[in-house]
C-alpha positions as CSV (number, residue, x, y, z in Angstrom):
1,X,40.5,176.6,43.4
2,X,37.6,178.8,44.6
3,X,36.0,181.5,42.5
4,X,38.7,181.1,39.8
5,X,41.3,181.9,42.5
6,X,44.1,179.4,43.3
7,X,44.5,178.8,47.0
8,X,47.8,177.9,48.5
9,X,47.9,174.6,49.9
10,X,50.4,172.2,51.5
11,X,49.7,168.6,52.3
12,X,51.8,165.5,53.2
13,X,51.0,162.2,51.7
14,X,52.0,159.0,53.7
15,X,51.4,156.1,51.2
16,X,51.1,152.4,52.1
17,X,54.1,151.5,49.8
18,X,56.4,153.4,52.1
19,X,56.4,156.6,49.9
20,X,56.3,160.0,51.6
21,X,55.4,163.0,49.6
22,X,55.3,166.6,50.8
23,X,53.3,168.7,48.3
24,X,53.0,172.5,48.0
25,X,51.5,174.5,45.1
26,X,54.2,177.1,45.9
27,X,57.8,176.8,46.9
28,X,59.2,174.8,49.8
29,X,61.3,176.5,52.5
30,X,63.5,174.5,54.8
31,X,65.0,176.2,57.9
32,X,67.9,174.8,59.9
33,X,69.3,176.9,62.8
34,X,72.9,175.6,62.2
35,X,72.7,175.7,58.5
36,X,73.0,171.9,58.1
37,X,70.6,169.6,56.2
38,X,71.2,165.7,56.1
39,X,69.9,163.3,53.5
40,X,70.6,159.7,54.4
41,X,69.9,156.4,52.6
42,X,68.1,154.0,55.0
43,X,68.5,154.1,58.8
44,X,72.1,152.8,59.0
45,X,75.2,155.0,58.9
46,X,76.3,158.2,60.4
47,X,74.8,161.6,59.7
48,X,78.3,162.7,58.7
49,X,78.5,160.2,55.8
50,X,75.2,161.2,54.4
51,X,74.6,163.6,51.5
52,X,74.8,166.9,53.3
53,X,74.0,170.6,52.5
54,X,76.0,172.9,54.8
55,X,75.9,176.7,55.0
56,X,78.1,178.2,57.8
57,X,77.4,181.8,56.6
58,X,80.7,182.0,54.7
59,X,80.9,178.7,52.6
60,X,77.9,176.9,51.0
61,X,79.0,173.2,50.6
62,X,77.3,170.1,48.9
63,X,79.1,167.3,50.7
64,X,79.1,164.0,48.7
65,X,80.6,160.7,50.0
66,X,84.2,161.5,48.7
67,X,84.2,165.2,47.7
68,X,82.8,168.5,48.7
69,X,81.5,170.9,46.1
70,X,81.8,174.5,47.5
71,X,80.9,178.0,46.7
72,X,82.1,180.7,49.0
73,X,81.1,184.2,50.0
74,X,84.7,185.2,50.6
75,X,86.1,187.9,48.4
76,X,87.9,186.3,45.5
77,X,86.0,183.1,45.7
78,X,82.5,184.2,45.0
79,X,82.5,183.3,41.3
80,X,84.3,180.0,41.8
81,X,83.2,176.4,42.4
82,X,85.7,174.5,44.5
83,X,86.1,170.7,44.5
84,X,87.6,169.6,47.7
85,X,88.9,166.3,49.1
86,X,86.8,165.2,52.0
87,X,90.1,164.0,53.7
88,X,92.7,166.7,53.1
89,X,90.4,169.6,52.5
90,X,92.7,170.7,49.6
91,X,90.9,172.3,46.7
92,X,91.4,170.3,43.6
93,X,89.6,168.0,41.2
94,X,88.4,167.7,37.7
95,X,85.2,167.8,35.7
96,X,84.6,165.5,32.7
97,X,83.0,167.4,30.0
98,X,83.4,170.6,27.9
99,X,84.3,174.0,29.3
100,X,82.5,176.7,27.2
101,X,83.7,180.3,27.4
102,X,81.1,182.8,26.1
103,X,82.7,184.7,23.3
104,X,79.9,186.5,21.3
105,X,80.9,190.0,20.2
106,X,77.8,191.4,22.0
107,X,79.3,190.3,25.3
108,X,82.5,192.3,24.8
109,X,83.7,196.0,24.5
110,X,87.0,197.7,23.8
111,X,87.7,195.0,21.1
112,X,91.1,195.7,19.5
113,X,94.3,194.0,18.4
114,X,96.8,193.2,21.1
115,X,99.6,195.7,21.7
116,X,102.4,193.3,22.6
117,X,104.4,190.4,21.1
118,X,102.5,187.2,22.0
119,X,105.6,185.2,21.2
120,X,107.7,187.2,23.7
121,X,105.1,186.5,26.4
122,X,105.1,182.8,25.7
123,X,109.0,182.8,25.5
124,X,109.3,184.2,29.0
125,X,107.0,181.8,30.7
126,X,108.4,179.5,33.2
127,X,106.9,176.0,33.0
128,X,107.4,174.1,36.3
129,X,107.0,170.7,37.5
130,X,105.3,170.2,40.9
131,X,103.2,167.9,43.1
132,X,100.0,168.9,44.6
133,X,100.0,169.2,48.4
134,X,97.2,166.7,49.0
135,X,99.3,164.1,47.1
136,X,102.4,165.0,49.2
137,X,100.3,164.5,52.3
138,X,99.2,161.1,50.9
139,X,102.9,160.3,50.3
140,X,103.7,161.0,54.0
141,X,100.9,158.8,55.0
142,X,102.2,156.0,52.7
143,X,105.7,156.4,54.3
144,X,104.3,156.0,57.8
145,X,102.3,153.0,57.0
146,X,104.8,151.0,54.8
147,X,106.7,148.1,56.2
148,X,110.3,148.5,57.3
149,X,111.6,146.2,54.7
150,X,109.8,147.8,51.9
151,X,111.8,150.1,49.5
152,X,111.7,153.8,50.3
153,X,108.9,156.0,48.8
154,X,109.9,159.0,46.8
155,X,108.0,161.6,44.9
156,X,108.0,159.2,42.0
157,X,105.2,157.3,43.9
158,X,102.9,160.4,43.3
159,X,101.7,162.2,40.1
160,X,103.9,165.0,38.9
161,X,102.2,167.9,37.0
162,X,103.5,170.7,34.8
163,X,102.3,174.2,34.5
164,X,102.7,177.8,35.6
165,X,103.1,179.4,39.0
166,X,100.9,182.5,39.3
167,X,103.3,184.7,41.3
168,X,106.1,184.3,38.7
169,X,103.7,184.7,35.6
170,X,103.0,187.6,33.5
171,X,99.6,189.3,34.4
172,X,98.4,188.6,30.9
173,X,97.9,185.0,32.0
174,X,96.6,185.5,35.5
175,X,92.9,185.5,36.4
176,X,91.0,188.3,38.0
177,X,91.2,186.8,41.5
178,X,95.1,186.6,41.2
179,X,95.0,183.1,42.4
180,X,94.8,181.1,39.1
181,X,95.8,181.0,35.5
182,X,93.1,182.2,33.0
183,X,93.2,179.3,30.6
184,X,91.2,181.1,27.8
185,X,93.8,184.0,27.7
186,X,96.6,181.5,28.0
187,X,95.3,179.5,25.0
188,X,94.6,182.6,22.9
189,X,98.0,184.2,23.5
190,X,99.6,180.9,22.7
191,X,97.6,180.8,19.4
192,X,98.6,184.4,18.6
193,X,102.3,183.4,19.2
194,X,101.9,180.6,16.7
195,X,100.4,183.0,14.3
196,X,103.4,185.3,14.7
197,X,105.8,182.3,14.2
198,X,103.9,181.3,11.1
199,X,104.1,185.0,9.7
200,X,107.8,184.9,10.2
201,X,108.2,181.5,8.6
202,X,106.2,182.8,5.5
203,X,108.4,185.8,5.3
204,X,111.5,183.7,5.5
205,X,110.1,181.3,2.8
206,X,109.6,184.3,0.4
207,X,113.2,185.4,1.2
208,X,114.6,181.9,0.6
209,X,112.6,181.8,-2.7
210,X,114.1,185.1,-3.8
211,X,117.6,184.0,-2.8
212,X,117.2,180.7,-4.7
213,X,116.1,182.7,-7.7
214,X,119.1,185.1,-7.4
215,X,121.5,182.1,-7.0
216,X,120.0,180.4,-10.0
217,X,120.4,183.6,-12.0
218,X,124.1,184.0,-10.8
219,X,124.8,180.3,-11.7
220,X,123.3,180.8,-15.2
221,X,125.4,184.1,-15.6
222,X,128.6,182.3,-14.5
223,X,128.0,179.4,-16.8
224,X,127.6,181.8,-19.7
225,X,130.7,183.7,-18.7
226,X,132.7,180.5,-18.5
227,X,131.4,179.6,-22.0
228,X,132.5,182.8,-23.3
229,X,135.9,182.7,-21.7
230,X,136.5,179.3,-23.2
231,X,135.5,180.6,-26.5
232,X,137.8,183.5,-26.3
233,X,140.7,181.2,-25.2
234,X,140.0,179.0,-28.2
235,X,139.9,181.9,-30.6
236,X,143.4,183.2,-29.2
237,X,145.0,179.8,-29.4
238,X,148.4,180.3,-31.1
239,X,149.2,178.7,-34.4
240,X,151.7,175.7,-34.5
241,X,155.1,176.8,-35.9
C-alpha cells in the first residue's frame, strides 16, 4: 500500500516444506488454449485419470474419478446439471440431500386455481417399467464376459425402474425442456388429486349418514305400523261361540 492506495501484486511462494503458494490480491486467471486444466495427486498416474476441468466451447465438465459433472451451452440444457458415467457417457445419477423448490408468492404471478380435474390427469398417466440404457450396456458386457457354463443373464440381473415416459405424458407433467418430468408439478397435481378424492369421500360419508338416518326412521315407522297392525288384529279377534 502506498499513499493509502492498494497496489496490485502477485507473488509465488516456494516453501521448504514443499508447499507452493501463488498469491494475488486480485482474482486469478488461468488460460488454456484447448480448454483443459488437469489437477493430479503426486507424479504417478495419467493426466486422463486426474481431476480435470474441460471446456470445449459447448460443454463445461468437471471430470471426477468415476463421474463427470456437466453444464452445457446447448439449447435445452443450459439450466441443467448432468451427472454422466465416465464409461458409458449416459446421463444419469443421484444426489443425496434435499431438493428445494423456491415457492414464495413473490416469485410467482398469475396465481389461480387449476382449471382441470387433477384426478383425471393422474388416472390417465401410464406408469411404465424400464431399464436405463447404461445398465443394459453393462448387461451386454456381463453376457460377453460370463463363462459358458454359467446360467444365462437376463434383465433380472439389472435394476428395473418405474415411472413416466415424456412423449406419452400430459404436458402438465413435462418440464420446459420437453425432455424430463417436472417433479414439483407431478407431486402437486397428485396432491390435488388426493384432495379431490377426499372431497368425494366426505360427500359420500354425508350421503351415507343421511341414508342411515332415513333407514333408521323407516325401520322405526315400520315397527310402529307392525305394532298398530297387531293391535288392530287383536281388537278384531272374533269371540268364541
